One Martini backbone bead per residue (centre of mass of N, CA, C, O) as a GRO file, in nm:
protein
  245
    1UNK     BB    1 -14.119   4.707   5.423
    2UNK     BB    2 -14.401   4.573   5.508
    3UNK     BB    3 -14.654   4.415   5.397
    4UNK     BB    4 -14.970   4.414   5.380
    5UNK     BB    5 -15.269   4.300   5.526
    6UNK     BB    6 -15.491   4.110   5.362
    7UNK     BB    7 -15.854   4.163   5.370
    8UNK     BB    8 -16.148   3.979   5.322
    9UNK     BB    9 -16.486   4.120   5.278
   10UNK     BB   10 -16.790   4.007   5.280
   11UNK     BB   11 -17.038   4.219   5.260
   12UNK     BB   12 -16.889   4.538   5.259
   13UNK     BB   13 -17.126   4.772   5.179
   14UNK     BB   14 -17.293   4.718   5.455
   15UNK     BB   15 -17.339   4.741   5.768
   16UNK     BB   16 -17.147   4.521   5.917
   17UNK     BB   17 -16.938   4.506   5.688
   18UNK     BB   18 -16.868   4.809   5.689
   19UNK     BB   19 -16.769   4.815   5.983
   20UNK     BB   20 -16.537   4.616   5.937
   21UNK     BB   21 -16.385   4.773   5.726
   22UNK     BB   22 -16.333   5.023   5.900
   23UNK     BB   23 -16.185   4.883   6.136
   24UNK     BB   24 -15.955   4.741   5.978
   25UNK     BB   25 -15.844   4.992   5.837
   26UNK     BB   26 -15.784   5.142   6.114
   27UNK     BB   27 -15.568   4.887   6.184
   28UNK     BB   28 -15.393   4.847   5.892
   29UNK     BB   29 -15.548   4.712   5.681
   30UNK     BB   30 -15.600   4.564   5.363
   31UNK     BB   31 -15.910   4.614   5.216
   32UNK     BB   32 -16.145   4.380   5.069
   33UNK     BB   33 -16.450   4.464   4.934
   34UNK     BB   34 -16.754   4.287   4.889
   35UNK     BB   35 -17.007   4.265   4.622
   36UNK     BB   36 -17.243   4.322   4.387
   37UNK     BB   37 -17.233   4.634   4.471
   38UNK     BB   38 -17.158   4.961   4.492
   39UNK     BB   39 -17.187   5.167   4.755
   40UNK     BB   40 -17.215   5.474   4.892
   41UNK     BB   41 -17.072   5.426   5.169
   42UNK     BB   42 -16.818   5.290   5.048
   43UNK     BB   43 -16.734   5.517   4.864
   44UNK     BB   44 -16.682   5.722   5.090
   45UNK     BB   45 -16.464   5.555   5.233
   46UNK     BB   46 -16.266   5.538   4.997
   47UNK     BB   47 -16.256   5.862   4.940
   48UNK     BB   48 -16.134   5.953   5.222
   49UNK     BB   49 -15.840   5.856   5.279
   50UNK     BB   50 -15.808   5.761   5.612
   51UNK     BB   51 -15.591   5.535   5.548
   52UNK     BB   52 -15.307   5.361   5.515
   53UNK     BB   53 -15.485   5.178   5.331
   54UNK     BB   54 -15.657   5.107   5.074
   55UNK     BB   55 -15.978   5.067   4.977
   56UNK     BB   56 -16.138   4.795   4.806
   57UNK     BB   57 -16.343   4.696   4.532
   58UNK     BB   58 -16.515   4.375   4.471
   59UNK     BB   59 -16.686   4.174   4.273
   60UNK     BB   60 -16.932   3.949   4.445
   61UNK     BB   61 -17.146   3.661   4.379
   62UNK     BB   62 -17.285   3.402   4.571
   63UNK     BB   63 -17.511   3.318   4.351
   64UNK     BB   64 -17.232   3.255   4.173
   65UNK     BB   65 -17.031   2.990   4.211
   66UNK     BB   66 -16.863   2.972   3.935
   67UNK     BB   67 -16.703   3.259   4.004
   68UNK     BB   68 -16.523   3.232   4.262
   69UNK     BB   69 -16.247   3.126   4.178
   70UNK     BB   70 -16.183   3.356   3.978
   71UNK     BB   71 -16.221   3.603   4.168
   72UNK     BB   72 -16.015   3.528   4.386
   73UNK     BB   73 -15.772   3.503   4.198
   74UNK     BB   74 -15.776   3.798   4.098
   75UNK     BB   75 -15.736   3.935   4.372
   76UNK     BB   76 -15.458   3.812   4.431
   77UNK     BB   77 -15.314   3.908   4.176
   78UNK     BB   78 -15.370   4.222   4.236
   79UNK     BB   79 -15.317   4.234   4.582
   80UNK     BB   80 -15.241   3.964   4.701
   81UNK     BB   81 -15.203   3.792   4.957
   82UNK     BB   82 -15.380   3.649   5.218
   83UNK     BB   83 -15.459   3.692   5.568
   84UNK     BB   84 -15.779   3.749   5.554
   85UNK     BB   85 -16.126   3.638   5.647
   86UNK     BB   86 -16.469   3.764   5.610
   87UNK     BB   87 -16.776   3.595   5.649
   88UNK     BB   88 -17.068   3.800   5.592
   89UNK     BB   89 -17.233   3.714   5.372
   90UNK     BB   90 -17.601   3.732   5.356
   91UNK     BB   91 -17.924   3.585   5.393
   92UNK     BB   92 -18.271   3.655   5.554
   93UNK     BB   93 -18.498   3.461   5.474
   94UNK     BB   94 -18.828   3.456   5.565
   95UNK     BB   95 -19.035   3.180   5.685
   96UNK     BB   96 -19.240   2.934   5.676
   97UNK     BB   97 -19.149   2.631   5.575
   98UNK     BB   98 -19.423   2.519   5.448
   99UNK     BB   99 -19.430   2.809   5.256
  100UNK     BB  100 -19.158   2.805   5.143
  101UNK     BB  101 -18.977   2.854   4.883
  102UNK     BB  102 -18.746   2.663   4.727
  103UNK     BB  103 -18.568   2.896   4.616
  104UNK     BB  104 -18.516   3.026   4.897
  105UNK     BB  105 -18.374   2.788   5.019
  106UNK     BB  106 -18.144   2.764   4.811
  107UNK     BB  107 -18.032   3.051   4.839
  108UNK     BB  108 -17.957   3.037   5.139
  109UNK     BB  109 -17.766   2.794   5.120
  110UNK     BB  110 -17.574   2.906   4.907
  111UNK     BB  111 -17.481   3.177   5.035
  112UNK     BB  112 -17.437   3.101   5.350
  113UNK     BB  113 -17.269   2.821   5.280
  114UNK     BB  114 -17.153   2.713   5.011
  115UNK     BB  115 -17.012   2.979   4.912
  116UNK     BB  116 -16.852   3.026   5.172
  117UNK     BB  117 -16.684   2.770   5.142
  118UNK     BB  118 -16.558   2.845   4.868
  119UNK     BB  119 -16.416   3.100   4.953
  120UNK     BB  120 -16.241   2.957   5.167
  121UNK     BB  121 -16.095   2.758   4.987
  122UNK     BB  122 -15.944   2.983   4.809
  123UNK     BB  123 -15.832   3.168   5.036
  124UNK     BB  124 -15.668   2.949   5.203
  125UNK     BB  125 -15.445   2.896   4.995
  126UNK     BB  126 -15.298   3.161   5.049
  127UNK     BB  127 -15.235   3.099   5.351
  128UNK     BB  128 -15.075   2.834   5.310
  129UNK     BB  129 -14.831   2.965   5.172
  130UNK     BB  130 -14.768   3.147   5.445
  131UNK     BB  131 -14.849   3.013   5.721
  132UNK     BB  132 -15.104   3.215   5.762
  133UNK     BB  133 -15.407   3.327   5.941
  134UNK     BB  134 -15.759   3.456   5.913
  135UNK     BB  135 -16.084   3.327   6.009
  136UNK     BB  136 -16.422   3.472   5.985
  137UNK     BB  137 -16.747   3.373   6.083
  138UNK     BB  138 -17.077   3.478   6.039
  139UNK     BB  139 -17.320   3.412   6.247
  140UNK     BB  140 -17.566   3.310   6.505
  141UNK     BB  141 -17.778   3.273   6.775
  142UNK     BB  142 -17.998   3.102   6.614
  143UNK     BB  143 -17.830   2.839   6.603
  144UNK     BB  144 -17.913   2.788   6.920
  145UNK     BB  145 -18.216   2.914   6.974
  146UNK     BB  146 -18.383   3.005   6.762
  147UNK     BB  147 -18.646   3.112   6.511
  148UNK     BB  148 -18.927   3.212   6.398
  149UNK     BB  149 -18.886   3.193   6.040
  150UNK     BB  150 -18.550   3.081   6.061
  151UNK     BB  151 -18.467   2.784   5.987
  152UNK     BB  152 -18.272   2.808   5.745
  153UNK     BB  153 -18.085   3.021   5.854
  154UNK     BB  154 -18.004   2.860   6.108
  155UNK     BB  155 -17.880   2.622   5.954
  156UNK     BB  156 -17.648   2.782   5.822
  157UNK     BB  157 -17.520   2.887   6.092
  158UNK     BB  158 -17.469   2.609   6.214
  159UNK     BB  159 -17.286   2.517   5.984
  160UNK     BB  160 -17.063   2.731   6.033
  161UNK     BB  161 -16.979   2.632   6.312
  162UNK     BB  162 -16.893   2.347   6.224
  163UNK     BB  163 -16.691   2.443   6.011
  164UNK     BB  164 -16.506   2.598   6.201
  165UNK     BB  165 -16.414   2.364   6.387
  166UNK     BB  166 -16.295   2.177   6.166
  167UNK     BB  167 -16.106   2.382   6.017
  168UNK     BB  168 -15.923   2.446   6.261
  169UNK     BB  169 -15.785   2.161   6.244
  170UNK     BB  170 -15.671   2.175   5.956
  171UNK     BB  171 -15.513   2.478   5.990
  172UNK     BB  172 -15.350   2.488   6.263
  173UNK     BB  173 -15.071   2.354   6.172
  174UNK     BB  174 -15.016   2.651   6.000
  175UNK     BB  175 -15.140   2.910   6.172
  176UNK     BB  176 -15.454   2.900   6.126
  177UNK     BB  177 -15.738   3.071   6.212
  178UNK     BB  178 -16.081   2.964   6.322
  179UNK     BB  179 -16.379   3.161   6.348
  180UNK     BB  180 -16.674   3.273   6.519
  181UNK     BB  181 -16.957   3.504   6.502
  182UNK     BB  182 -17.243   3.578   6.726
  183UNK     BB  183 -17.495   3.764   6.680
  184UNK     BB  184 -17.747   3.939   6.792
  185UNK     BB  185 -17.946   4.172   6.864
  186UNK     BB  186 -17.926   4.471   6.687
  187UNK     BB  187 -17.838   4.811   6.660
  188UNK     BB  188 -18.059   4.931   6.419
  189UNK     BB  189 -18.273   5.049   6.187
  190UNK     BB  190 -18.455   4.797   6.201
  191UNK     BB  191 -18.522   4.803   6.515
  192UNK     BB  192 -18.677   5.081   6.511
  193UNK     BB  193 -18.949   4.943   6.384
  194UNK     BB  194 -19.060   4.786   6.649
  195UNK     BB  195 -19.065   4.961   6.886
  196UNK     BB  196 -19.048   5.038   7.217
  197UNK     BB  197 -19.173   4.785   7.348
  198UNK     BB  198 -19.005   4.567   7.204
  199UNK     BB  199 -18.725   4.679   7.278
  200UNK     BB  200 -18.761   4.663   7.586
  201UNK     BB  201 -18.786   4.353   7.599
  202UNK     BB  202 -18.515   4.279   7.474
  203UNK     BB  203 -18.338   4.435   7.678
  204UNK     BB  204 -18.448   4.297   7.945
  205UNK     BB  205 -18.321   4.004   7.859
  206UNK     BB  206 -18.054   4.130   7.899
  207UNK     BB  207 -17.780   4.167   8.098
  208UNK     BB  208 -17.726   4.484   7.990
  209UNK     BB  209 -17.989   4.627   7.889
  210UNK     BB  210 -17.919   4.583   7.572
  211UNK     BB  211 -17.786   4.637   7.261
  212UNK     BB  212 -17.595   4.553   7.027
  213UNK     BB  213 -17.354   4.654   6.797
  214UNK     BB  214 -17.184   4.657   6.506
  215UNK     BB  215 -16.922   4.761   6.643
  216UNK     BB  216 -16.896   4.530   6.845
  217UNK     BB  217 -16.858   4.309   6.631
  218UNK     BB  218 -16.615   4.434   6.486
  219UNK     BB  219 -16.432   4.415   6.737
  220UNK     BB  220 -16.430   4.106   6.756
  221UNK     BB  221 -16.305   4.059   6.478
  222UNK     BB  222 -16.046   4.223   6.525
  223UNK     BB  223 -15.938   4.043   6.746
  224UNK     BB  224 -15.922   3.774   6.578
  225UNK     BB  225 -15.722   3.921   6.363
  226UNK     BB  226 -15.515   3.955   6.572
  227UNK     BB  227 -15.243   3.891   6.771
  228UNK     BB  228 -15.423   3.839   7.029
  229UNK     BB  229 -15.569   3.581   6.857
  230UNK     BB  230 -15.353   3.342   6.812
  231UNK     BB  231 -15.502   3.124   7.039
  232UNK     BB  232 -15.778   3.152   6.876
  233UNK     BB  233 -15.975   2.856   6.804
  234UNK     BB  234 -16.282   2.712   6.740
  235UNK     BB  235 -16.463   2.969   6.805
  236UNK     BB  236 -16.766   3.115   6.949
  237UNK     BB  237 -16.853   3.456   6.943
  238UNK     BB  238 -17.071   3.614   7.158
  239UNK     BB  239 -17.271   3.917   7.058
  240UNK     BB  240 -17.557   4.016   7.290
  241UNK     BB  241 -17.560   4.151   7.580
  242UNK     BB  242 -17.671   3.877   7.720
  243UNK     BB  243 -17.927   3.732   7.582
  244UNK     BB  244 -17.794   3.417   7.634
  245UNK     BB  245 -17.714   3.396   7.952
   0.00000   0.00000   0.00000
């Protein structure tokens, strides 16, 4: 019997990350979900035992970069070599750059870009041993379109897209694909607070006249992780219901 394909999902305790964990577990992957603390929704998913392979939680705080090498190494020692990595964890601190606190700028750069690169560095070593693997970085459409109050966040996501394209060339020779997914405005509890008028304007600007859902984005990530995505690398997959069409 073939060993399960282990996939590490950062920021897998809630929101998009939790949806990715659920989708990949449902498709037969052995998912390692990370976060700073174990959430109630992830606990429920783990305890449901509804999947072929158990979902496990491992603590990982991207705000503490010195711990990343040790934590990734321990996960591999405990659960086996990695097949896939989904870099989903991020912070979206907003604010006008001129008045944004320097510590918030540093935190956003550290978590969204520098620590994500470090996670990839140590996770990809496991894939290099096997000469196969899938890496998916969660970027954002604001990396291309911009958004007032999200200049630093947009910079980190644009950095991830550039990182994706260059790393795909480094790792492609051994059969490892590297892609990014750029969600647009998503249908979440957060968008419900915008009011019907604002939501109607956002939807009217999209080609499909709706918002994408987190499950739509999880589906795109699952495709890139699958055998069907074997020849897709160095690509940024935009999932925004045609908002940037």
